[in-house]
C-alpha positions, 0 to 999 in steps of 0.5 A: 487507452492513456488516463495521463490527459485525465482532469479531476477524479480519474476514476471513471476512466480507470475502473473499466481497465481494471475490470477488464485487465487486471481482475482476470487475472488477479489470483494469477498475481498474487502467485507469480512474480513475473506477471505482477512485474508485467502488470506493473509495467501496464500501469506505467505504460498507462501514465499511473507511477507517477501519480504525486510527483511533477509534471516536468518530470512526466509526472501526473501531479494529482490531487489526494482524491483521485490517488485516494480513489484509485488506490481503492479501486486497484486494491479491490482487484489486485491486493499485491499489485496495488501494495507493489506499486504503493511501494514504486509510488513512494520512492517515485515522490521521495525522488521527485522532492529530492533537491539531488538533479542528478539523481532524478534526470538518471532515474526519475523519469525511467520510473514514472514510465515504469521502466525502472522499479523502485522500492522502499525500506523505512517502515523500521523508522516507527521501532523504538529499537533501530534495527540499522542505524547510518553514520555520516563519513567522508563522502556519503553515509555508512550503514549496518544492520538489518532492513527488515521488509523491502518489497520487490526484489527481483522486479525492481531494480534499486529502492530507497533504504533509509536510516537514523543518524545519531542525532535523530535525523533520517538519512535516505539512499537509493540503493541497488538490488543488483548483486549480493556481497558481503557489504549489502546481500538480501534474503531469499523472498519471505514465504508470506501468507498474503502479498507473497508475489510482491517478493519481500525481502531483509535487506544486511548492511555491514558497513555499506557505504552510500555516496552523496550523489545516491543521497535523496534527503535527510529528514529530521528528527522525529519525521517519520512519526510527524508524517504518520500524524498526517496521513494515517488514512492513506492506508484506509484506501486498501481496506476499503479496496480490500472490503469491495472485493469481498464484497464483489464475491458477496454479490456473486453469490446472492441467490432467490433460495439464500435471501440472509446473503443479500440482507448481509451485503446490503448492509456492508454495502452501506457500512463501507459506502459510510466509512468511505465517505467519513474517511474522504471527509478528512482530506484537508481537514485532519480529523481527530478521528483519524483512529477510528476511521481507520480501525473501522476500516480494517475491520470492515476488510476483514468482515467483507473477505470473511463474509466472502468466505463463507458464501463460497463453501469449501471452495474457498479452502482453496490456495487459488480461490478468489475468496482465499485470496481478498480475505489473506490480502485483509489480513496483510493490510490490517497490519500496513503501515502499522503503528501502536496508535494504530494497533490500539484503536484496531484492538479497542474495535474488536473488544467493542465492534459499536463502540469505537466506530459509532452505531450505524444509524438504521437510515444508512444501513437498514439494519442497526449493530 
């Protein structure tokens, strides 16, 4: 079944696919990089790896709401897969928008089809102290330092490296995962508590030079901060999908002998729906409420994941239990794409659970905070 010709929201066709193909192997995808790689390629075979890319290159050019719905629903079934493909989608988007025609012709169609995978290494641009810097040199750019987080080692073929130049601009280039030498080397995959199968490593660069033909873009000073202002709620899709994964476990545990489980399920389900409505309501209308909504979604993912653990009893302590996986994913999505503003909003939500998001009216949930 292909969804390449879907118009409008594709999620009605995608959800049955995710339920039958992704959900049954979610725990294996969380643990096995090879299975995760196959699932990633499956997304490519169903035309789901170039959602923002131009149709001229095989992309889908979906609107933001469809992409948010897709991301949220995939996160419901596999945090590892949704995170891995999001890294690839981000690089594909930059490659699609790049003015480097030769680079696009070499990689873009293959990336959209899932024949090659592309990672990213630019989240460090949010940091006040930069761990890697670049300088222009004859015919290209020279990089020195360490990129703390690069996902997809052993799964992806290339990755998008970004670093600040002395004037504050950010240069983006395409680097290879293949091989390891003194000028560009990688750590062993990190032993992460969540999403470990995505194979996240640290890259160390010692006078590594990227020739001009590998340059994707040079962005103006302050680009990352402006991007965060414009798109902070993209990450809500991960948290809301994760929350739904917790709700699925709660739903399966309901019984007439324990009516409290259904009560908490109904309350959390209504609150997730309200957070979703408000989040999607910001599309095309940037809202000053974005940090409140981000903190709320994170809080819901953790609460739904915790609820899944509680109703699963002692079995949830097994590493391969679905509730254990969902709860770990909630922790990971609590900090993905985080900046200081998001951290502060999340901490304020912890200090004042009702005040930060506003009390849910009883008409929505049937229960007050």
